[in-house]
PDB file of N, CA, C and O in Angstrom:
ATOM      1  N   UNK A   1      35.042 -32.055-156.380  1.00  0.00           N
ATOM      2  CA  UNK A   1      36.026 -31.085-155.932  1.00  0.00           C
ATOM      3  C   UNK A   1      36.303 -30.152-157.098  1.00  0.00           C
ATOM      4  O   UNK A   1      36.619 -30.593-158.203  1.00  0.00           O
ATOM      5  N   UNK A   2      36.179 -28.857-156.836  1.00  0.00           N
ATOM      6  CA  UNK A   2      36.392 -27.875-157.901  1.00  0.00           C
ATOM      7  C   UNK A   2      37.478 -26.868-157.542  1.00  0.00           C
ATOM      8  O   UNK A   2      37.608 -25.831-158.193  1.00  0.00           O
ATOM      9  N   UNK A   3      38.246 -27.169-156.525  1.00  0.00           N
ATOM     10  CA  UNK A   3      39.312 -26.267-156.095  1.00  0.00           C
ATOM     11  C   UNK A   3      40.574 -27.061-155.774  1.00  0.00           C
ATOM     12  O   UNK A   3      40.505 -28.249-155.462  1.00  0.00           O
ATOM     13  N   UNK A   4      41.704 -26.412-155.851  1.00  0.00           N
ATOM     14  CA  UNK A   4      42.975 -27.055-155.505  1.00  0.00           C
ATOM     15  C   UNK A   4      43.453 -26.646-154.109  1.00  0.00           C
ATOM     16  O   UNK A   4      44.625 -26.830-153.780  1.00  0.00           O
ATOM     17  N   UNK A   5      42.567 -26.102-153.300  1.00  0.00           N
ATOM     18  CA  UNK A   5      42.955 -25.673-151.958  1.00  0.00           C
ATOM     19  C   UNK A   5      43.549 -26.838-151.173  1.00  0.00           C
ATOM     20  O   UNK A   5      43.108 -27.980-151.301  1.00  0.00           O
ATOM     21  N   UNK A   6      44.549 -26.533-150.367  1.00  0.00           N
ATOM     22  CA  UNK A   6      45.225 -27.556-149.568  1.00  0.00           C
ATOM     23  C   UNK A   6      44.266 -28.293-148.640  1.00  0.00           C
ATOM     24  O   UNK A   6      44.464 -29.474-148.358  1.00  0.00           O
ATOM     25  N   UNK A   7      43.233 -27.607-148.164  1.00  0.00           N
ATOM     26  CA  UNK A   7      42.265 -28.251-147.270  1.00  0.00           C
ATOM     27  C   UNK A   7      41.606 -29.457-147.939  1.00  0.00           C
ATOM     28  O   UNK A   7      41.287 -30.437-147.266  1.00  0.00           O
ATOM     29  N   UNK A   8      41.403 -29.395-149.234  1.00  0.00           N
ATOM     30  CA  UNK A   8      40.792 -30.514-149.946  1.00  0.00           C
ATOM     31  C   UNK A   8      41.809 -31.597-150.280  1.00  0.00           C
ATOM     32  O   UNK A   8      41.447 -32.765-150.421  1.00  0.00           O
ATOM     33  N   UNK A   9      43.054 -31.227-150.407  1.00  0.00           N
ATOM     34  CA  UNK A   9      44.107 -32.218-150.645  1.00  0.00           C
ATOM     35  C   UNK A   9      44.353 -33.071-149.399  1.00  0.00           C
ATOM     36  O   UNK A   9      44.838 -34.199-149.500  1.00  0.00           O
ATOM     37  N   UNK A  10      44.022 -32.538-148.243  1.00  0.00           N
ATOM     38  CA  UNK A  10      44.320 -33.212-146.979  1.00  0.00           C
ATOM     39  C   UNK A  10      43.077 -33.823-146.324  1.00  0.00           C
ATOM     40  O   UNK A  10      43.062 -34.034-145.112  1.00  0.00           O
ATOM     41  N   UNK A  11      42.049 -34.106-147.103  1.00  0.00           N
ATOM     42  CA  UNK A  11      40.839 -34.691-146.532  1.00  0.00           C
ATOM     43  C   UNK A  11      41.133 -36.042-145.891  1.00  0.00           C
ATOM     44  O   UNK A  11      41.948 -36.821-146.386  1.00  0.00           O
ATOM     45  N   UNK A  12      40.459 -36.297-144.791  1.00  0.00           N
ATOM     46  CA  UNK A  12      40.507 -37.616-144.163  1.00  0.00           C
ATOM     47  C   UNK A  12      39.492 -38.477-144.913  1.00  0.00           C
ATOM     48  O   UNK A  12      38.308 -38.483-144.577  1.00  0.00           O
ATOM     49  N   UNK A  13      39.957 -39.199-145.922  1.00  0.00           N
ATOM     50  CA  UNK A  13      39.053 -39.939-146.797  1.00  0.00           C
ATOM     51  C   UNK A  13      38.291 -41.030-146.055  1.00  0.00           C
ATOM     52  O   UNK A  13      37.158 -41.346-146.417  1.00  0.00           O
ATOM     53  N   UNK A  14      38.888 -41.597-145.041  1.00  0.00           N
ATOM     54  CA  UNK A  14      38.187 -42.604-144.239  1.00  0.00           C
ATOM     55  C   UNK A  14      36.969 -41.972-143.561  1.00  0.00           C
ATOM     56  O   UNK A  14      35.889 -42.562-143.517  1.00  0.00           O
ATOM     57  N   UNK A  15      37.164 -40.773-143.038  1.00  0.00           N
ATOM     58  CA  UNK A  15      36.060 -40.063-142.371  1.00  0.00           C
ATOM     59  C   UNK A  15      35.007 -39.621-143.382  1.00  0.00           C
ATOM     60  O   UNK A  15      33.810 -39.730-143.116  1.00  0.00           O
ATOM     61  N   UNK A  16      35.439 -39.127-144.532  1.00  0.00           N
ATOM     62  CA  UNK A  16      34.499 -38.722-145.579  1.00  0.00           C
ATOM     63  C   UNK A  16      33.631 -39.914-145.975  1.00  0.00           C
ATOM     64  O   UNK A  16      32.417 -39.781-146.125  1.00  0.00           O
ATOM     65  N   UNK A  17      34.250 -41.066-146.140  1.00  0.00           N
ATOM     66  CA  UNK A  17      33.507 -42.268-146.522  1.00  0.00           C
ATOM     67  C   UNK A  17      32.494 -42.650-145.448  1.00  0.00           C
ATOM     68  O   UNK A  17      31.378 -43.058-145.772  1.00  0.00           O
ATOM     69  N   UNK A  18      32.866 -42.524-144.180  1.00  0.00           N
ATOM     70  CA  UNK A  18      31.950 -42.830-143.076  1.00  0.00           C
ATOM     71  C   UNK A  18      30.723 -41.926-143.097  1.00  0.00           C
ATOM     72  O   UNK A  18      29.615 -42.375-142.807  1.00  0.00           O
ATOM     73  N   UNK A  19      30.915 -40.661-143.438  1.00  0.00           N
ATOM     74  CA  UNK A  19      29.835 -39.679-143.380  1.00  0.00           C
ATOM     75  C   UNK A  19      28.977 -39.626-144.641  1.00  0.00           C
ATOM     76  O   UNK A  19      27.858 -39.115-144.608  1.00  0.00           O
ATOM     77  N   UNK A  20      29.487 -40.142-145.732  1.00  0.00           N
ATOM     78  CA  UNK A  20      28.778 -40.049-147.014  1.00  0.00           C
ATOM     79  C   UNK A  20      27.666 -41.094-147.106  1.00  0.00           C
ATOM     80  O   UNK A  20      27.797 -42.207-146.596  1.00  0.00           O
ATOM     81  N   UNK A  21      26.576 -40.715-147.765  1.00  0.00           N
ATOM     82  CA  UNK A  21      25.524 -41.692-148.058  1.00  0.00           C
ATOM     83  C   UNK A  21      26.027 -42.729-149.049  1.00  0.00           C
ATOM     84  O   UNK A  21      25.659 -43.901-148.978  1.00  0.00           O
ATOM     85  N   UNK A  22      26.867 -42.289-149.968  1.00  0.00           N
ATOM     86  CA  UNK A  22      27.497 -43.175-150.949  1.00  0.00           C
ATOM     87  C   UNK A  22      28.918 -42.662-151.163  1.00  0.00           C
ATOM     88  O   UNK A  22      29.117 -41.455-151.299  1.00  0.00           O
ATOM     89  N   UNK A  23      29.904 -43.549-151.195  1.00  0.00           N
ATOM     90  CA  UNK A  23      31.294 -43.107-151.345  1.00  0.00           C
ATOM     91  C   UNK A  23      31.637 -42.759-152.799  1.00  0.00           C
ATOM     92  O   UNK A  23      32.330 -43.508-153.488  1.00  0.00           O
ATOM     93  N   UNK A  24      31.138 -41.616-153.241  1.00  0.00           N
ATOM     94  CA  UNK A  24      31.369 -41.140-154.606  1.00  0.00           C
ATOM     95  C   UNK A  24      32.064 -39.792-154.525  1.00  0.00           C
ATOM     96  O   UNK A  24      31.625 -38.912-153.784  1.00  0.00           O
ATOM     97  N   UNK A  25      33.138 -39.622-155.274  1.00  0.00           N
ATOM     98  CA  UNK A  25      33.842 -38.348-155.304  1.00  0.00           C
ATOM     99  C   UNK A  25      34.071 -37.950-156.759  1.00  0.00           C
ATOM    100  O   UNK A  25      34.624 -38.720-157.544  1.00  0.00           O
ATOM    101  N   UNK A  26      33.638 -36.741-157.106  1.00  0.00           N
ATOM    102  CA  UNK A  26      33.858 -36.186-158.441  1.00  0.00           C
ATOM    103  C   UNK A  26      34.923 -35.113-158.298  1.00  0.00           C
ATOM    104  O   UNK A  26      34.719 -34.112-157.612  1.00  0.00           O
ATOM    105  N   UNK A  27      36.045 -35.321-158.940  1.00  0.00           N
ATOM    106  CA  UNK A  27      37.227 -34.467-158.803  1.00  0.00           C
ATOM    107  C   UNK A  27      37.481 -33.746-160.125  1.00  0.00           C
ATOM    108  O   UNK A  27      38.026 -34.330-161.061  1.00  0.00           O
ATOM    109  N   UNK A  28      37.092 -32.492-160.195  1.00  0.00           N
ATOM    110  CA  UNK A  28      37.261 -31.714-161.424  1.00  0.00           C
ATOM    111  C   UNK A  28      38.638 -31.083-161.537  1.00  0.00           C
ATOM    112  O   UNK A  28      38.947 -30.461-162.554  1.00  0.00           O
ATOM    113  N   UNK A  29      39.477 -31.229-160.509  1.00  0.00           N
ATOM    114  CA  UNK A  29      40.832 -30.662-160.518  1.00  0.00           C
ATOM    115  C   UNK A  29      41.908 -31.738-160.565  1.00  0.00           C
ATOM    116  O   UNK A  29      43.094 -31.420-160.642  1.00  0.00           O
ATOM    117  N   UNK A  30      41.514 -32.997-160.521  1.00  0.00           N
ATOM    118  CA  UNK A  30      42.461 -34.124-160.573  1.00  0.00           C
ATOM    119  C   UNK A  30      43.516 -34.060-159.468  1.00  0.00           C
ATOM    120  O   UNK A  30      44.708 -34.237-159.719  1.00  0.00           O
ATOM    121  N   UNK A  31      43.053 -33.803-158.243  1.00  0.00           N
ATOM    122  CA  UNK A  31      44.010 -33.723-157.138  1.00  0.00           C
ATOM    123  C   UNK A  31      44.239 -35.074-156.458  1.00  0.00           C
ATOM    124  O   UNK A  31      45.161 -35.214-155.655  1.00  0.00           O
ATOM    125  N   UNK A  32      43.410 -36.063-156.774  1.00  0.00           N
ATOM    126  CA  UNK A  32      43.573 -37.389-156.182  1.00  0.00           C
ATOM    127  C   UNK A  32      43.988 -38.404-157.235  1.00  0.00           C
ATOM    128  O   UNK A  32      43.697 -38.244-158.421  1.00  0.00           O
ATOM    129  N   UNK A  33      44.661 -39.434-156.792  1.00  0.00           N
ATOM    130  CA  UNK A  33      45.086 -40.522-157.663  1.00  0.00           C
ATOM    131  C   UNK A  33      43.934 -41.527-157.779  1.00  0.00           C
ATOM    132  O   UNK A  33      43.427 -41.997-156.761  1.00  0.00           O
ATOM    133  N   UNK A  34      43.517 -41.860-158.997  1.00  0.00           N
ATOM    134  CA  UNK A  34      42.396 -42.794-159.165  1.00  0.00           C
ATOM    135  C   UNK A  34      42.615 -44.148-158.482  1.00  0.00           C
ATOM    136  O   UNK A  34      41.674 -44.711-157.922  1.00  0.00           O
ATOM    137  N   UNK A  35      43.821 -44.668-158.519  1.00  0.00           N
ATOM    138  CA  UNK A  35      44.104 -45.955-157.875  1.00  0.00           C
ATOM    139  C   UNK A  35      43.963 -45.861-156.359  1.00  0.00           C
ATOM    140  O   UNK A  35      43.444 -46.777-155.722  1.00  0.00           O
ATOM    141  N   UNK A  36      44.426 -44.753-155.784  1.00  0.00           N
ATOM    142  CA  UNK A  36      44.299 -44.553-154.339  1.00  0.00           C
ATOM    143  C   UNK A  36      42.835 -44.441-153.930  1.00  0.00           C
ATOM    144  O   UNK A  36      42.433 -44.964-152.890  1.00  0.00           O
ATOM    145  N   UNK A  37      42.047 -43.764-154.743  1.00  0.00           N
ATOM    146  CA  UNK A  37      40.625 -43.603-154.428  1.00  0.00           C
ATOM    147  C   UNK A  37      39.895 -44.940-154.507  1.00  0.00           C
ATOM    148  O   UNK A  37      39.045 -45.234-153.667  1.00  0.00           O
ATOM    149  N   UNK A  38      40.220 -45.743-155.503  1.00  0.00           N
ATOM    150  CA  UNK A  38      39.609 -47.072-155.615  1.00  0.00           C
ATOM    151  C   UNK A  38      39.994 -47.934-154.415  1.00  0.00           C
ATOM    152  O   UNK A  38      39.157 -48.652-153.867  1.00  0.00           O
ATOM    153  N   UNK A  39      41.257 -47.862-154.011  1.00  0.00           N
ATOM    154  CA  UNK A  39      41.719 -48.628-152.852  1.00  0.00           C
ATOM    155  C   UNK A  39      41.023 -48.186-151.570  1.00  0.00           C
ATOM    156  O   UNK A  39      40.842 -48.985-150.652  1.00  0.00           O
ATOM    157  N   UNK A  40      40.632 -46.912-151.505  1.00  0.00           N
ATOM    158  CA  UNK A  40      39.932 -46.380-150.337  1.00  0.00           C
ATOM    159  C   UNK A  40      38.438 -46.703-150.379  1.00  0.00           C
ATOM    160  O   UNK A  40      37.709 -46.400-149.434  1.00  0.00           O
ATOM    161  N   UNK A  41      37.978 -47.323-151.484  1.00  0.00           N
ATOM    162  CA  UNK A  41      36.584 -47.733-151.569  1.00  0.00           C
ATOM    163  C   UNK A  41      35.647 -46.718-152.183  1.00  0.00           C
ATOM    164  O   UNK A  41      34.429 -46.826-152.036  1.00  0.00           O
ATOM    165  N   UNK A  42      36.200 -45.730-152.873  1.00  0.00           N
ATOM    166  CA  UNK A  42      35.374 -44.699-153.488  1.00  0.00           C
ATOM    167  C   UNK A  42      35.093 -45.011-154.951  1.00  0.00           C
ATOM    168  O   UNK A  42      35.924 -45.601-155.642  1.00  0.00           O
ATOM    169  N   UNK A  43      33.924 -44.612-155.411  1.00  0.00           N
ATOM    170  CA  UNK A  43      33.676 -44.481-156.834  1.00  0.00           C
ATOM    171  C   UNK A  43      34.228 -43.109-157.178  1.00  0.00           C
ATOM    172  O   UNK A  43      33.758 -42.100-156.654  1.00  0.00           O
ATOM    173  N   UNK A  44      35.206 -43.067-158.043  1.00  0.00           N
ATOM    174  CA  UNK A  44      35.946 -41.832-158.308  1.00  0.00           C
ATOM    175  C   UNK A  44      35.787 -41.440-159.766  1.00  0.00           C
ATOM    176  O   UNK A  44      36.003 -42.251-160.667  1.00  0.00           O
ATOM    177  N   UNK A  45      35.407 -40.191-159.988  1.00  0.00           N
ATOM    178  CA  UNK A  45      35.248 -39.652-161.335  1.00  0.00           C
ATOM    179  C   UNK A  45      36.149 -38.434-161.449  1.00  0.00           C
ATOM    180  O   UNK A  45      36.084 -37.524-160.622  1.00  0.00           O
ATOM    181  N   UNK A  46      36.989 -38.418-162.475  1.00  0.00           N
ATOM    182  CA  UNK A  46      37.825 -37.246-162.729  1.00  0.00           C
ATOM    183  C   UNK A  46      37.620 -36.824-164.171  1.00  0.00           C
ATOM    184  O   UNK A  46      37.119 -37.593-164.992  1.00  0.00           O
ATOM    185  N   UNK A  47      38.008 -35.609-164.467  1.00  0.00           N
ATOM    186  CA  UNK A  47      37.789 -35.041-165.795  1.00  0.00           C
ATOM    187  C   UNK A  47      39.133 -34.685-166.412  1.00  0.00           C
ATOM    188  O   UNK A  47      39.993 -34.109-165.745  1.00  0.00           O
ATOM    189  N   UNK A  48      39.315 -35.027-167.682  1.00  0.00           N
ATOM    190  CA  UNK A  48      40.483 -34.585-168.425  1.00  0.00           C
ATOM    191  C   UNK A  48      41.730 -35.426-168.275  1.00  0.00           C
ATOM    192  O   UNK A  48      42.813 -34.996-168.671  1.00  0.00           O
ATOM    193  N   UNK A  49      41.606 -36.604-167.719  1.00  0.00           N
ATOM    194  CA  UNK A  49      42.782 -37.484-167.632  1.00  0.00           C
ATOM    195  C   UNK A  49      42.913 -38.254-168.928  1.00  0.00           C
ATOM    196  O   UNK A  49      41.923 -38.589-169.578  1.00  0.00           O
ATOM    197  N   UNK A  50      44.153 -38.527-169.289  1.00  0.00           N
ATOM    198  CA  UNK A  50      44.391 -39.293-170.526  1.00  0.00           C
ATOM    199  C   UNK A  50      44.215 -40.772-170.285  1.00  0.00           C
ATOM    200  O   UNK A  50      44.375 -41.571-171.208  1.00  0.00           O
TER     201      UNK A  50
END
């Protein structure tokens, strides 16, 4: 994810996971919480977090 648009903040992560070949999300804007993404079953990569 490279944008902070509201459409990306409101993704249906369950549906995204169903459609993805692999549940991997790279978030360059840090709009998702890493713990929430792990709980949803995603491999989550963010940039610039402390």
